Biotite code that builds the C-alpha atoms (Angstrom):
import biotite.structure as struc

atoms = struc.array([
    struc.Atom([-24.709, 30.753, 62.545], chain_id="A", res_id=1, res_name="MET", atom_name="CA", element="C"),
    struc.Atom([-27.640, 33.130, 62.357], chain_id="A", res_id=2, res_name="PRO", atom_name="CA", element="C"),
    struc.Atom([-27.489, 36.293, 64.447], chain_id="A", res_id=3, res_name="PRO", atom_name="CA", element="C"),
    struc.Atom([-28.677, 35.680, 67.966], chain_id="A", res_id=4, res_name="GLY", atom_name="CA", element="C"),
    struc.Atom([-28.118, 31.904, 67.796], chain_id="A", res_id=5, res_name="ALA", atom_name="CA", element="C"),
    struc.Atom([-26.339, 30.368, 70.752], chain_id="A", res_id=6, res_name="ARG", atom_name="CA", element="C"),
    struc.Atom([-23.234, 28.227, 70.297], chain_id="A", res_id=7, res_name="ALA", atom_name="CA", element="C"),
    struc.Atom([-24.899, 25.330, 72.130], chain_id="A", res_id=8, res_name="ALA", atom_name="CA", element="C"),
    struc.Atom([-27.521, 25.194, 69.371], chain_id="A", res_id=9, res_name="GLU", atom_name="CA", element="C"),
    struc.Atom([-24.965, 24.696, 66.593], chain_id="A", res_id=10, res_name="VAL", atom_name="CA", element="C"),
    struc.Atom([-24.954, 21.185, 65.164], chain_id="A", res_id=11, res_name="GLN", atom_name="CA", element="C"),
    struc.Atom([-21.846, 19.130, 64.339], chain_id="A", res_id=12, res_name="ASP", atom_name="CA", element="C"),
    struc.Atom([-21.274, 19.504, 60.605], chain_id="A", res_id=13, res_name="THR", atom_name="CA", element="C"),
    struc.Atom([-18.135, 19.171, 58.442], chain_id="A", res_id=14, res_name="PRO", atom_name="CA", element="C"),
    struc.Atom([-17.580, 22.921, 58.562], chain_id="A", res_id=15, res_name="GLY", atom_name="CA", element="C"),
    struc.Atom([-18.438, 23.181, 62.232], chain_id="A", res_id=16, res_name="ASN", atom_name="CA", element="C"),
    struc.Atom([-16.753, 20.456, 64.338], chain_id="A", res_id=17, res_name="PRO", atom_name="CA", element="C"),
    struc.Atom([-17.629, 19.778, 67.968], chain_id="A", res_id=18, res_name="THR", atom_name="CA", element="C"),
    struc.Atom([-15.109, 19.869, 70.815], chain_id="A", res_id=19, res_name="LYS", atom_name="CA", element="C"),
    struc.Atom([-14.315, 16.178, 70.333], chain_id="A", res_id=20, res_name="GLU", atom_name="CA", element="C"),
    struc.Atom([-13.228, 16.648, 66.714], chain_id="A", res_id=21, res_name="THR", atom_name="CA", element="C"),
    struc.Atom([-11.852, 20.174, 67.011], chain_id="A", res_id=22, res_name="ASP", atom_name="CA", element="C"),
    struc.Atom([-8.041, 20.190, 66.573], chain_id="A", res_id=23, res_name="PRO", atom_name="CA", element="C"),
    struc.Atom([-7.775, 23.306, 68.743], chain_id="A", res_id=24, res_name="MET", atom_name="CA", element="C"),
    struc.Atom([-7.145, 22.943, 72.466], chain_id="A", res_id=25, res_name="GLY", atom_name="CA", element="C"),
    struc.Atom([-10.010, 22.041, 74.725], chain_id="A", res_id=26, res_name="GLN", atom_name="CA", element="C"),
    struc.Atom([-10.456, 24.137, 77.851], chain_id="A", res_id=27, res_name="HIS", atom_name="CA", element="C"),
    struc.Atom([-11.340, 22.260, 81.022], chain_id="A", res_id=28, res_name="VAL", atom_name="CA", element="C"),
    struc.Atom([-11.507, 23.012, 84.729], chain_id="A", res_id=29, res_name="THR", atom_name="CA", element="C"),
    struc.Atom([-8.626, 22.030, 87.029], chain_id="A", res_id=30, res_name="PRO", atom_name="CA", element="C"),
    struc.Atom([-10.882, 19.369, 88.553], chain_id="A", res_id=31, res_name="THR", atom_name="CA", element="C"),
    struc.Atom([-11.674, 17.806, 85.164], chain_id="A", res_id=32, res_name="GLU", atom_name="CA", element="C"),
    struc.Atom([-8.028, 17.896, 84.118], chain_id="A", res_id=33, res_name="LEU", atom_name="CA", element="C"),
    struc.Atom([-6.905, 16.361, 87.407], chain_id="A", res_id=34, res_name="ALA", atom_name="CA", element="C"),
    struc.Atom([-9.427, 13.543, 87.049], chain_id="A", res_id=35, res_name="ARG", atom_name="CA", element="C"),
    struc.Atom([-8.358, 12.803, 83.458], chain_id="A", res_id=36, res_name="GLU", atom_name="CA", element="C"),
    struc.Atom([-4.628, 12.810, 84.252], chain_id="A", res_id=37, res_name="LEU", atom_name="CA", element="C"),
    struc.Atom([-4.827, 11.060, 87.614], chain_id="A", res_id=38, res_name="GLY", atom_name="CA", element="C"),
    struc.Atom([-3.539, 14.077, 89.533], chain_id="A", res_id=39, res_name="LEU", atom_name="CA", element="C"),
    struc.Atom([-4.837, 16.052, 92.488], chain_id="A", res_id=40, res_name="ASP", atom_name="CA", element="C"),
    struc.Atom([-6.675, 19.297, 91.628], chain_id="A", res_id=41, res_name="ARG", atom_name="CA", element="C"),
    struc.Atom([-4.230, 21.386, 93.661], chain_id="A", res_id=42, res_name="LEU", atom_name="CA", element="C"),
    struc.Atom([-1.314, 19.668, 91.916], chain_id="A", res_id=43, res_name="GLU", atom_name="CA", element="C"),
    struc.Atom([-2.749, 20.757, 88.553], chain_id="A", res_id=44, res_name="VAL", atom_name="CA", element="C"),
    struc.Atom([-3.023, 24.352, 89.764], chain_id="A", res_id=45, res_name="ILE", atom_name="CA", element="C"),
    struc.Atom([0.519, 24.210, 91.178], chain_id="A", res_id=46, res_name="LYS", atom_name="CA", element="C"),
    struc.Atom([1.887, 22.854, 87.874], chain_id="A", res_id=47, res_name="LYS", atom_name="CA", element="C"),
    struc.Atom([0.113, 25.649, 85.996], chain_id="A", res_id=48, res_name="CYS", atom_name="CA", element="C"),
    struc.Atom([1.814, 28.218, 88.218], chain_id="A", res_id=49, res_name="ALA", atom_name="CA", element="C"),
    struc.Atom([5.220, 26.517, 87.864], chain_id="A", res_id=50, res_name="GLU", atom_name="CA", element="C"),
    struc.Atom([5.062, 26.136, 84.083], chain_id="A", res_id=51, res_name="THR", atom_name="CA", element="C"),
    struc.Atom([3.301, 29.394, 83.246], chain_id="A", res_id=52, res_name="GLY", atom_name="CA", element="C"),
    struc.Atom([0.116, 27.803, 81.903], chain_id="A", res_id=53, res_name="VAL", atom_name="CA", element="C"),
    struc.Atom([-2.702, 30.320, 82.378], chain_id="A", res_id=54, res_name="PRO", atom_name="CA", element="C"),
    struc.Atom([-5.975, 29.555, 84.106], chain_id="A", res_id=55, res_name="ILE", atom_name="CA", element="C"),
    struc.Atom([-8.466, 31.836, 82.406], chain_id="A", res_id=56, res_name="PHE", atom_name="CA", element="C"),
    struc.Atom([-11.959, 32.151, 83.867], chain_id="A", res_id=57, res_name="HIS", atom_name="CA", element="C"),
    struc.Atom([-11.394, 28.886, 85.737], chain_id="A", res_id=58, res_name="GLY", atom_name="CA", element="C"),
    struc.Atom([-10.371, 26.886, 82.655], chain_id="A", res_id=59, res_name="HIS", atom_name="CA", element="C"),
    struc.Atom([-7.071, 25.463, 81.421], chain_id="A", res_id=60, res_name="ILE", atom_name="CA", element="C"),
    struc.Atom([-6.114, 24.626, 77.832], chain_id="A", res_id=61, res_name="ASP", atom_name="CA", element="C"),
    struc.Atom([-5.619, 20.859, 78.035], chain_id="A", res_id=62, res_name="ARG", atom_name="CA", element="C"),
    struc.Atom([-3.113, 20.577, 75.186], chain_id="A", res_id=63, res_name="SER", atom_name="CA", element="C"),
    struc.Atom([-1.021, 23.479, 76.512], chain_id="A", res_id=64, res_name="LEU", atom_name="CA", element="C"),
    struc.Atom([-1.006, 21.986, 80.022], chain_id="A", res_id=65, res_name="PHE", atom_name="CA", element="C"),
    struc.Atom([-0.022, 18.537, 78.760], chain_id="A", res_id=66, res_name="GLU", atom_name="CA", element="C"),
    struc.Atom([2.794, 19.972, 76.606], chain_id="A", res_id=67, res_name="ALA", atom_name="CA", element="C"),
    struc.Atom([4.106, 22.067, 79.510], chain_id="A", res_id=68, res_name="ALA", atom_name="CA", element="C"),
    struc.Atom([3.901, 19.067, 81.844], chain_id="A", res_id=69, res_name="LEU", atom_name="CA", element="C"),
    struc.Atom([5.868, 16.885, 79.397], chain_id="A", res_id=70, res_name="ARG", atom_name="CA", element="C"),
    struc.Atom([8.514, 19.604, 78.984], chain_id="A", res_id=71, res_name="ALA", atom_name="CA", element="C"),
    struc.Atom([8.785, 20.030, 82.756], chain_id="A", res_id=72, res_name="SER", atom_name="CA", element="C"),
    struc.Atom([9.168, 16.278, 83.284], chain_id="A", res_id=73, res_name="GLU", atom_name="CA", element="C"),
    struc.Atom([11.813, 16.128, 80.532], chain_id="A", res_id=74, res_name="GLN", atom_name="CA", element="C"),
    struc.Atom([13.785, 18.944, 82.204], chain_id="A", res_id=75, res_name="GLU", atom_name="CA", element="C"),
    struc.Atom([13.649, 17.090, 85.527], chain_id="A", res_id=76, res_name="GLU", atom_name="CA", element="C"),
    struc.Atom([14.870, 13.893, 83.827], chain_id="A", res_id=77, res_name="ASP", atom_name="CA", element="C"),
    struc.Atom([17.715, 15.795, 82.138], chain_id="A", res_id=78, res_name="ASP", atom_name="CA", element="C"),
    struc.Atom([18.769, 17.374, 85.459], chain_id="A", res_id=79, res_name="GLU", atom_name="CA", element="C"),
    struc.Atom([18.789, 13.956, 87.159], chain_id="A", res_id=80, res_name="ARG", atom_name="CA", element="C"),
    struc.Atom([20.886, 12.472, 84.345], chain_id="A", res_id=81, res_name="ALA", atom_name="CA", element="C"),
    struc.Atom([23.407, 15.324, 84.583], chain_id="A", res_id=82, res_name="ALA", atom_name="CA", element="C"),
    struc.Atom([23.829, 14.907, 88.339], chain_id="A", res_id=83, res_name="ALA", atom_name="CA", element="C"),
])
């Protein structure tokens, strides 16, 4: 990218994937994440606090949140099975 160019101006090329093809985590707002996962926005924020997933500048790493949510649900299932 030439000096001074903005990221929004970068085109999708094989060496420069867009968010949709980028294997790295995508950062979304709690509202967007709640909508995509069928949760309430406050529930997403609560789960972040419970599982230690950071909210940085109002955004959450989707893949990290989903992994933490799966791990939390698995722990709850294991505790129920042991009881």
